[in-house]
Structure formats: structure tokens, C-alpha cells
C-alpha positions in Angstrom: 39.9 7.9 5.5 42.0 5.8 3.1 44.8 3.6 4.3 47.4 6.2 5.5 51.1 6.2 4.7 53.2 6.3 7.8 56.2 8.7 7.9 58.6 7.7 10.6 61.2 10.3 11.6 64.4 8.5 12.6 67.1 10.9 11.7 68.1 12.3 15.1 71.6 12.1 16.6 70.3 11.1 20.1 72.7 13.4 21.9 71.1 12.7 25.3 72.5 9.2 25.1 76.1 10.5 24.9 78.5 8.0 23.5 76.2 5.1 24.3 74.8 4.8 20.8 78.1 5.0 18.9 77.1 5.5 15.3 73.7 3.8 15.5 70.4 5.7 15.8 68.1 5.5 18.8 65.5 3.8 16.6 67.7 0.6 16.6 67.8 0.3 20.3 66.5 -3.1 21.3 63.7 -3.9 23.8 62.7 -7.5 24.3 64.7 -8.6 21.3 63.1 -6.1 18.9 64.3 -2.7 17.9 62.1 0.3 18.5 61.8 0.8 14.7 61.0 -2.9 14.0 58.3 -2.8 16.7 56.7 0.3 15.3 56.7 -1.1 11.7 55.2 -4.4 13.0 52.5 -2.4 14.9 51.7 -0.3 11.8 51.3 -3.4 9.7 49.1 -5.0 12.3 46.9 -1.9 12.1 46.6 -2.2 8.3 49.3 0.3 7.3 51.4 -1.1 4.4 53.2 1.9 3.0 55.9 3.2 5.4 58.4 6.0 4.9 61.5 6.1 7.1 63.5 9.3 7.2 67.1 8.6 8.3 70.1 10.7 9.0 72.5 9.8 11.8 73.5 6.1 11.3 71.3 5.9 8.3 73.2 3.0 6.8 72.4 0.9 9.9 68.7 1.5 9.3 69.1 0.6 5.6 70.8 -2.6 6.5 68.1 -3.5 9.1 65.3 -2.9 6.7 66.9 -4.4 3.6 64.4 -6.6 1.7 61.3 -5.2 3.7 58.3 -4.8 1.5 56.5 -1.4 1.3 59.2 0.7 2.9 60.8 3.8 1.4 64.0 5.1 3.0 64.7 8.8 2.6 67.9 10.5 3.8 67.9 13.9 5.5 71.5 15.1 4.9 71.1 18.0 7.3 70.0 15.8 10.2 72.1 17.9 12.7 69.7 20.8 12.1 66.1 21.0 13.1 63.7 18.0 12.8 61.6 20.2 10.5 64.1 19.2 7.8 63.3 15.5 8.4 59.6 16.0 7.8 60.4 18.3 4.9 62.5 15.5 3.4 59.2 13.4 3.2 57.2 16.3 1.7 56.5 14.2 -1.5 54.3 12.0 0.6 52.3 14.8 2.1 49.7 14.6 -0.7 47.7 11.8 0.9 46.4 10.5 4.2 49.4 10.2 6.5 50.7 9.3 10.0 53.6 11.4 11.1 55.5 9.5 13.8 58.6 9.9 16.0 60.7 6.7 15.9 61.7 6.8 19.5 58.3 6.0 21.1 57.7 2.6 22.8 54.1 1.6 23.4 51.5 -1.2 23.0 49.9 -2.3 19.7 46.7 -0.6 20.9 48.3 2.8 20.7 48.7 2.6 17.0 45.4 0.9 16.4 43.7 3.7 18.4 45.3 6.4 16.2 44.6 4.6 12.9 41.0 3.7 13.9 40.1 7.1 15.4 36.8 8.7 14.2 38.8 11.9 13.8 40.3 12.3 10.3 43.0 14.5 11.9 44.1 13.3 15.3 46.8 13.4 18.0 47.3 10.9 20.7 47.1 12.8 24.1 48.1 11.6 27.5 46.5 13.7 30.2 48.6 12.1 33.0 51.7 14.1 32.0 52.5 17.5 33.6 54.5 20.1 31.7 58.1 20.2 32.7 59.4 22.0 29.6 60.6 18.7 28.2 57.3 17.4 26.8 55.3 18.6 23.8 52.0 19.6 25.4 48.7 19.7 23.6 46.2 22.4 24.5 42.6 21.5 23.9 39.6 23.9 23.6 36.1 23.0 22.5 37.0 19.4 21.8 39.9 20.1 19.4 43.6 20.6 19.8 44.3 24.3 19.4 48.0 24.5 20.2 51.1 22.6 20.9 54.2 23.8 22.8 56.6 22.7 25.5 55.2 25.4 27.8 51.4 25.6 28.0 50.0 29.0 26.8 46.7 30.7 25.9 43.3 29.4 26.9 42.5 25.8 27.1 40.1 23.4 28.9 42.2 20.3 28.6 46.0 19.7 28.6 48.1 16.6 27.9 51.3 15.4 26.4 51.6 14.5 22.8 52.7 11.0 22.2 54.5 12.1 19.1 52.1 10.6 16.6 49.7 12.7 14.3 47.2 11.4 11.8 46.2 13.8 9.0 43.9 13.3 6.0 45.2 14.4 2.6 43.9 18.0 2.6 45.5 18.7 6.0 48.7 16.9 5.0 48.9 19.1 1.9 48.4 22.2 4.1 51.3 21.0 6.3 53.5 20.6 3.3 52.9 24.2 2.3 53.6 25.4 5.9 56.9 23.4 6.0 58.0 24.9 2.7 57.3 28.4 3.8 59.5 28.0 6.9 62.3 26.3 5.0 62.2 28.9 2.3 62.6 31.6 5.0 65.7 29.7 6.3 63.9 28.6 9.5 65.6 25.2 9.5 66.6 24.8 13.2 63.0 24.2 14.4 61.4 21.1 15.7 58.7 20.0 13.3 56.2 20.5 16.0 56.9 24.2 15.9 55.1 24.3 12.6 52.0 22.6 14.0 50.4 25.7 15.7 50.0 27.2 12.2 48.4 24.0 11.0 46.1 23.9 14.0 45.0 27.5 13.3 43.8 26.3 9.8 42.6 22.7 10.4 40.5 21.0 13.1 42.5 18.3 14.8 40.9 16.0 17.3 42.5 13.6 19.8 42.4 10.2 21.4 43.5 9.8 25.0 46.0 7.1 26.0 46.0 7.4 29.8 45.1 3.7 30.1 48.2 2.6 28.2 51.8 2.3 29.3 54.2 4.0 26.9 57.4 6.0 26.9 59.4 8.3 24.7 63.0 7.1 24.6 65.0 10.3 25.2 67.4 9.2 27.9 69.1 6.0 28.9 66.7 5.5 31.8 63.8 5.6 29.3 65.0 2.4 27.6 64.9 0.7 31.0 61.3 1.9 31.4 60.5 0.5 28.0 62.0 -2.8 29.0 59.8 -2.7 32.2 56.7 -2.0 30.1 57.6 -5.0 27.8 57.9 -7.2 30.9 54.6 -6.0 32.2 56.0 -4.1 35.2 56.0 -0.4 34.2 55.8 0.8 37.8 
């Protein structure tokens, strides 16, 4: 695999935080003196990823200000950021012609998490945490025969392993191009209120995607105010 381009999706409104964010995106929340976005960019660079695309929407000007002067970063704007996240990934479709990492901006984890994804022997790869149980909130990965066969908030079909998706996906160029086609088909049909993960089952039907487990790592997705406290505990070495 060539050096991948990272596509970071940072356009969401962060409704679950209520008025706590004002007009700033979740990606600019700080943990241990570093924003979630700055941490992710630093981790990517430590793993050898130099080209980074950040898709912004809500509070995008704050992200632009925060990243001003940064080398190797492209900022794209999703003007319809209040619709489905499918449109944020579709905004970056011009980069789905090469090896890529598709990443949610609101994930806090250790450097090893990114290194494990980038360095995986699988050309196409999810990060999977088998410790999580399906509550309807998490995106769950269903594995059969050593490959991820489906992803959904509610487990379905036949599988021999189940775990939560961290929110990071590595794809080699051919698979990324297939994803671009699938995104375009959905958008052309007017299906623009979908999460981008809702397109992944079609991709998984056409492409073999492996996984790396992260059950030895402390991480959290930052969806609610209490999640930022968990991230701070992880940074302090006391995740609980």
C-alpha cells in the first residue's frame, strides 16, 4: 500500500452537546491542551501520513483558523452539513482515487491506534473493538470467515465475531474508487440523509475488508459531554 491520504470528517453539528459548543465543532474540543483534531493530525503524521483532507461544515471557519499555515492539509466545505454525513464523504470524493483512510474527527485514542491501522497487513481494514455490546448507538461490525461482512447499529445476519467500529477505515485505491461510485449512486438518487456508514454494506459485498482489534487500547468516541471527561481520564492514564 502506498502512503494513504487521510480524509477526516469534521462537519457535524454536535447536537448532543446542546449549546455547549456554541458555534465551534466538536473536533476543536480540547483534551490535555490539544484539540481532538490536532491530536488526530499529529498521530497521522507520526504514522507517516502527510496528506490530510479535513471536511468541515458547522463552525468551519474555526477549523480553518486552527489549521492556517499547516503543511499538507486540504480543507473542503460541505455546505449541506445538516443533512447526512454521506455528503461530507461525498465532498471528498475527488480523493477517492487513491489509498485512503476515512476517519471520524471525534475519536480520542492513543497513537498506537492510528499506527495499527496504517500498518495493518490488510489493504482494506477496519479497527474493531470486541469489548463493546450493541446498544443501538454504536456502529457494529459483523465478521464472518475473517472479514467484515456488514456494519449496522443493530447486528443482523450471520456472523462469527462482533465488535464496534472505531470510526476509522483504511482502503486501497481500487476499493476507494468503488466507494466513490457507491456514494455517487446514492447521492444521485437523492439519498442524502444517510450516515456514510450506511453505504459501507454495499462496499463490503464487493470488497474484502479485514480488521485489527483494539481491545487492548483505551479510546472513546466523543458524542456526549461525559465522553470528553472519559477522554480526559484516558489522557491522564486513569480511564476506569
